[in-house]
C-alpha positions as CSV (number, residue, x, y, z in Angstrom):
1,M,113.4,35.3,136.8
2,A,114.2,38.5,139.0
3,R,117.0,39.2,136.5
4,L,114.8,39.3,133.6
5,G,112.5,41.7,135.2
6,S,115.5,43.8,136.1
7,L,116.5,43.8,132.3
8,T,112.9,44.9,131.3
9,V,113.0,47.8,133.5
10,V,116.5,49.1,132.5
11,L,115.5,48.7,128.8
12,A,112.2,50.6,129.3
13,L,114.3,53.3,131.3
14,C,116.6,53.7,128.2
15,M,114.2,53.9,125.5
16,P,112.6,57.1,126.2
17,A,116.0,58.7,126.0
18,Q,117.1,57.1,123.1
19,A,113.6,58.3,121.1
20,Q,114.2,62.0,122.8
21,D,117.9,62.0,121.1
22,H,116.4,61.8,117.7
23,H,113.3,64.0,118.2
24,P,114.2,67.0,121.0
25,F,111.2,68.3,121.0
26,H,108.9,65.5,121.6
27,A,107.5,67.0,124.5
28,E,106.2,70.2,122.8
29,Y,104.8,68.0,120.0
30,K,103.2,65.4,121.7
31,N,99.9,67.2,121.9
32,W,99.9,68.7,118.7
33,M,96.5,68.3,116.6
34,N,95.7,69.4,113.2
35,K,92.2,71.0,112.1
36,E,90.6,67.5,111.9
37,Y,91.7,66.6,115.6
38,V,94.2,64.1,114.0
39,G,97.5,63.8,116.4
40,C,100.4,65.0,114.5
41,C,103.3,63.6,116.7
42,N,104.1,59.7,117.2
43,N,107.9,60.2,118.7
44,N,109.7,60.8,115.4
45,D,107.1,62.7,113.1
46,C,107.8,66.2,113.8
47,Q,110.5,68.7,113.2
48,P,111.6,72.1,112.6
49,L,111.5,72.8,108.9
50,A,114.5,74.3,107.2
51,S,113.6,77.4,105.0
52,E,114.8,75.8,101.8
53,N,111.9,73.1,102.2
54,E,109.0,75.9,102.4
55,R,107.8,78.0,99.8
56,E,104.9,80.1,98.7
57,T,103.1,79.2,95.7
58,A,101.9,81.6,92.9
59,S,98.4,81.4,94.1
60,G,99.3,82.3,97.7
61,G,99.4,78.9,99.3
62,V,102.2,76.9,100.9
63,E,104.2,73.9,100.1
64,V,106.8,72.1,101.8
65,R,109.4,69.6,100.6
66,V,109.2,66.2,102.1
67,E,111.6,63.7,101.2
68,G,112.6,65.6,98.1
69,T,109.0,66.2,97.1
70,W,106.9,69.4,97.3
71,C,103.9,68.9,99.1
72,P,100.9,71.4,99.3
73,V,99.7,72.4,102.9
74,Y,96.1,72.6,103.2
75,A,94.1,74.3,105.7
76,V,93.6,71.1,107.7
77,H,97.2,70.6,108.1
78,Y,97.5,73.8,110.4
79,L,97.5,73.3,114.2
80,R,94.1,73.3,116.2
81,Q,96.3,72.5,119.2
82,G,99.8,73.1,120.1
83,N,102.4,75.4,119.8
84,A,105.9,75.5,118.3
85,P,108.9,74.7,120.6
86,D,110.9,76.9,118.5
87,W,109.7,80.4,116.8
88,S,112.6,80.7,114.8
89,T,111.4,78.3,112.0
90,S,108.4,76.6,110.8
91,H,107.5,73.0,111.9
92,V,106.2,70.1,110.1
93,C,105.0,66.5,110.9
94,V,105.0,63.8,108.4
95,R,104.0,60.2,109.3
96,K,106.9,58.1,108.7
97,Q,106.7,55.4,106.0
98,I,106.5,51.9,107.4
99,V,106.2,50.0,104.0
100,P,108.0,51.3,101.0
101,A,105.8,53.1,98.6
102,A,102.5,52.2,100.5
103,V,101.6,55.6,101.1
104,P,102.4,58.6,98.8
105,V,104.6,61.2,100.8
106,C,102.4,64.0,100.5
107,A,99.5,61.9,101.9
108,R,101.6,61.5,105.2
109,L,101.8,65.2,105.7
110,L,99.9,65.6,109.1
111,C,100.7,69.0,110.6
112,Y,102.2,72.3,109.7
113,Q,103.1,75.3,111.9
114,P,104.5,78.4,110.0
115,K,106.9,80.4,111.6
116,P,105.3,83.7,113.0
117,G,105.3,86.4,110.4
118,T,105.4,84.3,107.2
């Protein structure tokens, strides 16, 4: 039984490190909330946004490309709480799809933080 307990402790210690490898800014994202007070980050939902995946619309709005689809950024998506860990780019949080095609990609957009000056 003691051996099983030791294995559990070792696995528990390894899991955060593994998640951190896939999500390098988790510590900075974990307290993010959008304008509806909805948390943005769940270990792998947030990431820097490449400039080619962000564009301004003709009406002055913003769209971000998520999984190949251009999604509108609404006022609710902007942060109420939190700051970008890296100001050289915009950041986006998108809930990962658990069941294929269960929720449209744009409905999974949680938060958006624009690059300063854009």
